[in-house]
C-alpha positions as CSV (number, residue, x, y, z in Angstrom):
1,M,73.4,152.5,137.3
2,Q,69.8,151.5,136.3
3,Y,68.5,148.0,136.7
4,M,69.5,145.8,134.4
5,K,68.0,142.3,133.8
6,T,70.4,139.5,132.5
7,S,67.7,139.4,129.3
8,D,68.9,143.0,128.2
9,F,72.3,141.3,127.1
10,S,70.5,138.1,124.8
11,F,70.9,138.1,121.0
12,D,69.7,135.6,118.8
13,L,72.9,134.2,117.3
14,P,72.4,131.6,114.3
15,E,73.8,128.2,115.0
16,H,75.8,128.1,112.2
17,L,77.7,131.2,113.4
18,I,79.4,129.5,116.7
19,A,82.7,128.1,115.4
20,Q,83.5,124.8,115.8
21,Y,86.6,124.5,114.5
22,P,89.6,127.0,114.4
23,P,90.7,128.7,111.2
24,E,92.7,126.5,108.9
25,Q,95.9,128.9,109.9
26,R,96.1,130.6,113.4
27,G,95.6,134.6,113.4
28,N,93.4,134.2,110.0
29,S,90.0,135.7,111.6
30,R,88.3,138.6,110.7
31,L,88.2,141.7,112.8
32,M,85.8,144.2,113.9
33,V,87.2,148.0,115.3
34,L,84.5,149.4,117.4
35,D,85.0,153.2,118.4
36,R,83.4,153.2,121.6
37,K,82.9,157.2,121.8
38,T,81.4,157.4,118.2
39,G,79.7,153.7,117.8
40,N,81.4,153.5,114.1
41,R,82.6,150.3,112.9
42,S,85.0,148.7,110.4
43,H,86.2,145.8,109.2
44,H,89.8,144.1,108.9
45,M,91.4,141.1,109.3
46,V,93.6,140.1,112.4
47,Q,96.9,140.2,110.7
48,E,96.2,144.0,110.1
49,L,96.5,145.0,114.1
50,P,100.3,146.7,113.6
51,E,98.8,149.0,111.2
52,I,95.4,149.6,113.1
53,I,97.1,150.0,116.8
54,S,100.1,152.3,115.4
55,S,97.5,154.3,114.1
56,D,96.3,157.9,115.4
57,T,93.6,156.2,117.2
58,F,95.8,154.4,119.5
59,R,98.8,156.7,119.2
60,T,99.4,159.6,122.0
61,E,102.4,161.9,122.1
62,A,104.0,159.6,124.9
63,G,104.5,156.9,121.9
64,L,102.5,153.6,120.9
65,P,100.4,151.4,123.1
66,L,101.1,148.8,125.2
67,L,99.9,145.3,124.6
68,V,98.5,143.2,127.7
69,F,98.2,139.5,127.4
70,N,97.2,136.4,129.8
71,N,99.6,133.9,129.4
72,S,97.9,131.0,131.5
73,K,98.0,127.7,130.0
74,V,95.2,125.4,129.3
75,R,95.3,121.8,131.3
76,K,94.3,118.9,129.5
77,A,92.1,118.2,132.2
78,R,89.7,116.4,131.4
79,L,89.3,112.8,132.2
80,I,87.1,110.1,131.0
81,G,86.7,107.3,133.7
82,T,84.9,104.2,134.4
83,S,83.2,103.3,137.0
84,V,84.0,100.2,139.1
85,Q,80.6,99.4,140.2
86,T,78.2,100.2,137.4
87,A,80.8,100.4,134.2
88,T,79.4,103.7,133.5
89,R,81.7,106.2,131.7
90,V,82.0,109.8,133.9
91,E,83.5,112.4,132.6
92,F,85.9,114.6,135.2
93,L,87.1,118.1,134.8
94,L,90.3,118.5,137.1
95,L,90.6,121.9,138.4
96,S,93.7,122.1,141.0
97,P,95.6,119.8,142.7
98,V,95.0,119.6,146.6
99,L,98.6,120.3,148.0
100,G,99.5,118.4,150.7
101,P,102.2,118.3,153.4
102,R,105.0,118.5,150.5
103,P,103.8,120.9,148.2
104,L,106.5,120.4,145.7
105,V,105.2,116.5,145.0
106,P,103.1,116.0,142.5
107,S,99.3,115.5,144.1
108,S,97.3,112.7,144.0
109,T,93.9,114.3,145.3
110,W,92.0,116.8,142.8
111,K,89.3,119.1,142.9
112,V,87.1,118.3,140.3
113,L,83.9,119.3,138.2
114,L,81.6,116.3,137.2
115,K,78.0,116.5,136.2
116,R,75.2,115.5,138.5
117,A,78.2,115.5,141.3
118,K,75.7,114.9,144.5
119,R,74.6,111.6,142.6
120,K,78.2,110.4,142.8
121,K,78.5,109.1,146.1
122,P,81.7,109.3,148.0
123,G,83.6,105.8,148.2
124,S,82.3,105.3,144.0
125,R,86.0,104.3,142.4
126,Y,86.6,104.6,138.9
127,V,89.6,103.3,136.7
128,F,91.3,105.1,133.8
129,H,92.3,103.7,130.5
130,D,95.0,105.0,128.0
131,T,94.4,104.8,124.2
132,I,95.1,101.5,123.6
133,G,93.0,99.9,126.7
134,N,95.4,100.0,129.3
135,E,94.6,101.1,133.2
136,I,96.6,103.8,134.0
137,A,94.7,104.7,137.1
138,H,92.3,104.4,139.5
139,A,90.6,107.2,141.7
140,E,87.8,107.0,144.4
141,I,85.3,110.0,145.3
142,V,86.0,111.6,148.7
143,S,83.9,114.4,148.1
144,H,81.2,115.5,145.6
145,S,84.2,117.8,144.7
146,L,87.4,115.8,145.6
147,L,88.8,112.7,143.7
148,Q,91.7,110.8,145.4
149,F,93.9,108.8,142.7
150,D,96.4,106.0,143.5
151,R,99.6,107.6,142.3
152,S,100.4,111.4,141.5
153,I,99.1,113.5,138.8
154,D,100.8,116.3,137.6
155,D,100.5,118.1,134.4
156,N,103.0,115.8,132.6
157,W,100.7,113.0,132.9
158,L,97.4,115.1,131.9
159,D,99.8,115.9,128.7
160,C,99.6,112.2,128.2
161,Y,96.9,110.7,129.1
162,G,94.2,114.2,129.2
163,H,91.6,115.8,126.7
164,I,91.9,119.1,125.9
165,P,88.8,120.6,128.1
166,L,86.5,122.6,124.8
167,P,83.8,124.8,125.8
168,P,79.9,123.1,126.0
169,Y,79.1,124.9,122.6
170,I,81.6,123.2,120.8
171,K,79.8,120.1,120.1
172,R,82.2,117.8,119.4
173,Q,85.0,115.4,120.7
174,D,88.5,117.1,121.2
175,A,91.0,116.9,118.2
176,P,94.9,116.1,118.3
177,D,94.8,119.4,116.7
178,D,93.3,121.2,119.6
179,T,96.1,120.4,121.8
180,E,97.9,123.0,120.2
181,R,95.2,125.3,118.7
182,Y,93.5,126.1,121.8
183,Q,96.3,127.2,123.4
184,T,97.9,130.7,123.0
185,V,101.6,130.6,121.2
186,Y,102.7,132.2,124.2
187,A,101.3,129.9,127.2
188,Q,103.5,129.4,130.2
189,A,102.3,128.8,133.3
190,Y,99.8,125.7,133.5
191,G,96.1,126.1,135.3
192,S,93.4,126.8,133.0
193,S,90.3,125.0,132.5
194,A,89.6,127.1,129.2
195,A,92.0,129.2,127.0
196,P,91.9,133.0,127.2
197,T,90.7,132.7,124.0
198,A,91.4,136.2,122.4
199,G,95.1,135.3,122.1
200,L,94.3,132.3,120.1
201,H,94.7,134.9,117.2
202,F,98.1,135.7,117.7
203,T,101.0,134.0,116.1
204,N,104.8,134.3,116.5
205,E,105.0,135.9,113.3
206,L,101.9,138.7,114.2
207,L,104.0,138.7,117.4
208,E,107.1,139.6,115.8
209,R,105.6,142.3,113.4
210,L,104.0,143.9,116.5
211,A,107.8,144.1,118.3
212,A,108.8,145.7,114.8
213,T,106.7,148.3,114.6
214,G,107.4,149.5,118.2
215,I,104.8,148.2,120.3
216,E,105.5,146.7,123.6
217,S,103.8,143.7,125.2
218,A,103.7,142.5,128.7
219,F,102.4,139.3,130.1
220,I,100.3,138.8,133.3
221,T,98.5,135.5,134.6
222,L,95.2,134.6,135.1
223,H,93.9,130.6,135.5
224,V,90.5,130.9,133.8
225,G,88.1,128.6,135.5
226,P,85.1,126.6,134.0
227,G,82.9,129.4,135.5
228,T,83.6,131.6,132.7
229,F,81.3,129.6,130.6
230,L,78.3,129.7,133.4
231,P,75.6,132.1,132.0
232,V,74.1,134.6,134.8
233,R,71.3,132.9,136.1
234,T,69.8,135.7,138.2
235,E,66.8,138.2,136.7
236,N,69.2,141.0,138.3
237,I,72.6,141.0,137.2
238,T,73.8,142.7,140.1
239,D,72.7,139.1,142.1
240,H,75.1,137.2,140.3
241,V,78.2,135.7,141.9
242,M,80.8,135.6,140.3
243,H,83.5,132.6,140.1
244,E,87.3,132.9,142.1
245,E,90.3,132.6,139.8
246,T,93.9,133.2,140.8
247,F,96.4,135.5,139.1
248,S,100.0,136.9,139.4
249,I,102.0,139.7,138.0
250,D,105.3,140.2,138.5
251,E,107.5,143.0,139.0
252,Q,109.1,143.7,135.9
253,T,105.2,143.9,133.8
254,A,103.6,145.9,136.7
255,E,106.6,148.5,136.0
256,K,106.0,148.4,132.3
257,I,102.4,149.3,133.0
258,G,103.2,151.7,135.5
259,A,105.5,154.0,133.2
260,A,102.6,153.6,130.5
261,K,99.9,154.9,132.4
262,A,102.3,157.6,134.0
263,T,103.6,158.8,130.8
264,G,100.3,158.5,128.8
265,R,100.4,155.7,126.4
266,K,97.5,153.6,126.0
267,I,96.9,150.2,127.6
268,I,95.1,147.4,125.2
269,A,94.0,144.6,127.4
270,V,94.1,141.3,125.3
271,G,91.1,139.1,126.2
272,T,88.5,139.7,129.2
273,T,90.6,137.8,131.8
274,S,93.3,140.3,131.3
275,V,91.5,143.5,131.9
276,R,89.8,141.5,135.2
277,T,93.3,140.9,136.4
278,L,94.7,144.2,135.7
279,E,91.3,146.1,136.9
280,S,91.9,143.7,140.1
281,A,95.5,144.0,141.2
282,W,95.2,148.0,140.5
283,A,95.3,149.5,143.8
284,D,96.1,153.3,145.1
285,G,97.4,154.5,141.7
286,K,99.7,151.5,140.8
287,L,99.5,147.7,140.2
288,K,100.0,145.1,143.1
289,T,102.7,142.7,142.4
290,G,102.8,138.9,143.1
291,E,99.7,136.3,143.5
292,G,96.2,137.1,144.3
293,R,92.7,135.7,144.2
294,T,89.4,137.8,142.2
295,A,86.2,137.1,141.3
296,L,85.6,141.1,140.4
297,Y,82.4,141.2,138.2
298,I,82.7,143.8,135.7
299,Y,79.4,145.2,134.3
300,P,77.7,148.5,133.0
301,G,78.2,151.1,135.5
302,Y,81.9,150.1,136.3
303,R,84.9,152.4,136.1
304,F,87.7,151.2,134.3
305,N,91.4,152.3,135.8
306,V,94.1,150.6,133.8
307,A,92.7,149.4,130.6
308,D,92.3,151.5,127.4
309,A,91.3,149.3,124.5
310,L,90.1,145.9,124.7
311,F,90.7,142.9,122.2
312,T,88.4,140.3,122.6
313,N,86.2,137.7,120.9
314,F,82.2,137.8,120.3
315,H,80.8,136.5,123.5
316,T,77.7,134.2,124.6
317,P,74.3,135.5,125.3
318,E,74.2,136.9,129.2
319,S,77.3,136.1,130.1
320,T,79.6,137.9,132.6
321,L,82.4,138.2,129.3
322,L,79.3,140.1,127.2
323,M,78.6,142.4,130.4
324,L,82.0,143.2,130.8
325,A,82.5,144.1,127.1
326,A,79.1,146.3,127.7
327,A,80.6,147.8,130.5
328,F,83.4,149.0,128.5
329,A,81.7,150.2,125.1
330,D,78.3,150.6,126.2
331,R,75.3,147.7,126.2
332,E,73.6,149.8,122.5
333,N,77.2,149.7,121.3
334,I,77.7,145.9,121.7
335,L,74.4,145.2,120.6
336,E,74.6,146.7,117.9
337,S,78.3,145.6,116.6
338,Y,77.4,142.0,117.2
339,A,73.8,142.6,115.1
340,E,76.1,143.6,112.4
341,A,78.8,140.9,113.2
342,I,75.9,137.9,112.8
343,R,74.7,140.1,109.2
344,E,78.3,140.4,108.2
345,N,78.9,136.1,108.7
346,Y,81.4,136.9,111.4
347,R,82.8,133.4,113.6
348,F,81.4,133.5,117.1
349,F,82.9,132.5,120.7
350,S,86.3,130.8,121.3
351,Y,87.2,129.7,117.8
352,G,85.4,132.7,116.3
353,D,86.4,136.0,114.6
354,A,87.4,139.2,117.2
355,M,86.6,142.8,118.0
356,L,89.0,145.7,118.9
357,I,87.1,148.1,121.0
358,A,89.2,151.8,121.0
């Protein structure tokens, strides 16, 4: 692969095209379909998916394609505390619990992300309140990345008192509707700091229509880390270090995907997280099952083993997500498609419109 700069993945996006809210109705989004071999593009609505992916473009002699979704669930992991010492408000993003000697007992210590963490000294104490001002927890910084509470904290507690961690390009506070809308309808396994946003377009009704058409679905899990929003800051894209995330694939899903691959049916990955999970778990011609960790960084030059098509959103400039899409469809194809999407007033990023790359 020739030397590629991070700036090769830059584009100018009018601010008004960055979706600040989801569409009024889930799934009422536009869809650009890109043929990565010819560069041809066509414009549709997401509701047309059953007809689109049952067409000859996606159907093979072996049958209809298999959709692979990421069923990770977003934690309401953003907490706002008040410093006991200075009375200033501080925002914490809870990443994962630190398990003690009894792993089934909810943890009181969490790995956290906070701004200017190195300025927050160990021993700094914070108090947390509910919406009417009652104290609900106290916590103390153990290190720049560890926060210890005076009580156990689990996902049920966070559901009551936490906030949805909206991406930084959404310039507003989270609203009650975000609890539902920044979550896929099939989310099951808590653990993500951000939604696998390609899946936000799917409604239960659309999933039923896909199934009625004969299109199968499979579900894997990759817990999306906050690093998904980090821009690549190195001049050469290959110098970037990818964040690590956890994933899991059960035997039934692996068998379903393996059977589709063996017979020649196409695999459509819903979202970049699904792609990274499939590619990370692929070894010796099959998918490994169980849990794993991945820091797989996919950029142009990568050869894909599992995914034959990609359903995804429109991504931020100079991001690893955009580089993955460019690896799948060719950088020029992607940037030309993005330029057309801008001309056609598509909505961008997490709450925006979608692209299907065939």
